[in-house]
N, C-alpha and C positions, 0 to 999 in steps of 0.2 A: 762386147767389147766394143769401146770406144777406142778413135784413133791414140788416146792417152792412155789406155788400157794396154796398147798392143805392143806397148813402147813395153810390156812388163813381161815380155816373150824371149827365151834365152833357148841355144839352139845347141845342144852339145856334139860334136861332131868328131870321129877318129874317120878320119880322110889319110892314106898314105899309097903309095904307090903315079896313080895318072890324076889320083884329087878328083877321081867321078863324082862321089861323093861330098866334097864342099860344092863341086858346081852346085849342087844340088841342092845345100844349103844355102846358097848365095842367094837361090833365085827364091826360096822359101823366105830369104830373110829379111829380103828387099817388097814385101809384097807384108810381111810380119813388124816387119818395123823392130826386128831381131836380131842377136846379138851373137857370137860364132863363139863359144870355147872349146876347142880341146879337151879330152875325159882329165887327163892328168892334170889340168890349168881349174878345172870346174869348183867354183866354193860349192860345198851344200848350202848355206847361209844364201845365197845369193836365187838358188834354185829354187828355194823353199820358199821367197819375197817374187818369182816368177805367177802370173797367169798361168799360161801355157810354157811347157819345155816339151824341145822334139828332141831327142834319141836317136841321132845316127852314124852309119859306119858304109865300108862297105861290106861286103860275106864270105864268110871266111873261114867252113869246113861249116857252113850251113849253121851258121852266127852269126851276128855280129860281133866285132872287133875285144878284142881277149879287153881293150883298158874299157872299154863303156861296159862291159858286161860287170868286171871289177868297180866299177862307180857306181856300180848302181845297185851293189850289194853292199856298197858304202851308207849310202842315202838313208838319211833317217826314214822311218814311219809316215807317210800322209795321211792326211785325213779327204780324198779322195783329191788333191791337185788336178789341173788338167794335162795330159803328155801327150805326142803322138810317139811314131814312130819310123825312121824312113830309111832306105838301103838303095846301093847298088849293086849288080850283081853281074858277073860273064853270063848267065845264064838266067830268064827271069819270068815268071809265069803268076797266077794270081791265087793257086795250091804252093805255091814251090816259097813266095814270098810270106804266107803264113804258116810256112815251117820253120822258114828261117828267121823270120821273126819272134818263134815259141822261146827262149829263154831268155828273150829281154824283156817281153810283154812279160813273161813269166814270176819273173824277178820283179817288176813294178809294181802289176795290180796283186800281189803280197806282200808288198807292203803300203798299199792303202791306195798304188796312180790310180786315177780313171787315164786309159788309155783311146781317145775322141779320134782315132783312126789312125792308118797305117798305111804308106808310098813305096812303092819301089819302083824303079828306071834300072835298063841292060846300061850296063858300061865296061868301059874298055879292059879286059884282064889280060895279063900276061903272064897266068904260073902255074909255075909247073912248066912243064912241056908247051904253052901255051907260048913260050915264049922264042921256043926254037923258030914257030912260025906266023912272030908277027904282035899273037896275037889273036884275042878275038874284036869285034865290034870296034874299033881303032878311032872310029868317029864319037861312041858315045859315053857318055851323054849329047844327045845334038839339040838343036834349038827345038822342037818338035817336045823332047823329054822337058826339059828346061821349061820349056811352054806349062806343057802339065802338073808341074811341080807350084809353079805360083797358083795356079787354079786351084787344084790341090790347098795352097797357100790361103786361097781367100775361101776356100769355103771350110774350111777351117776355123774364121775368126767367129761365121757363126758357132757351128758348136763348143769351140771355147764360153762361146756364152751359156754353156745350159744344155745343150742339145744330149740327147741319148748316147753314149760312147758304143761305138761302133763293138763286134760283138763277135770272136776267131774262135772258134773250135779248137 
């Protein structure tokens, strides 16, 4: 993917509360020269014209935000359009990421999208009872997390040009 082609990247992001995922999306967008749009504002025709689409949100009850899942359900069939998933979560591990991303991954792959990779990191979480103690991970995502997001985006440039998609069970 050349620099001019990378400008055809689009990030669809649902980020509320502490804007953890928006911070990650901005870091990735700077590398990919991508625009960022909310799921409710995403135009399926604009997404269809993108060379690479990132879908991201915080994790709510073990999956991406409902607005992102609803968008994925409304998207037309794809012929292998390249996409990636990302998220922030109060508790992060690679194993949890695979599980948390499953619903969105299944919706998109079921419509013919090729998921080239997935990213996750810890984010500030003050949901439910955690609010009483000020939440967990108050300083996350931090600069180290954002640098990991930028490195992930740099790696996506090669994957978007035709490398084999990531495989998750």
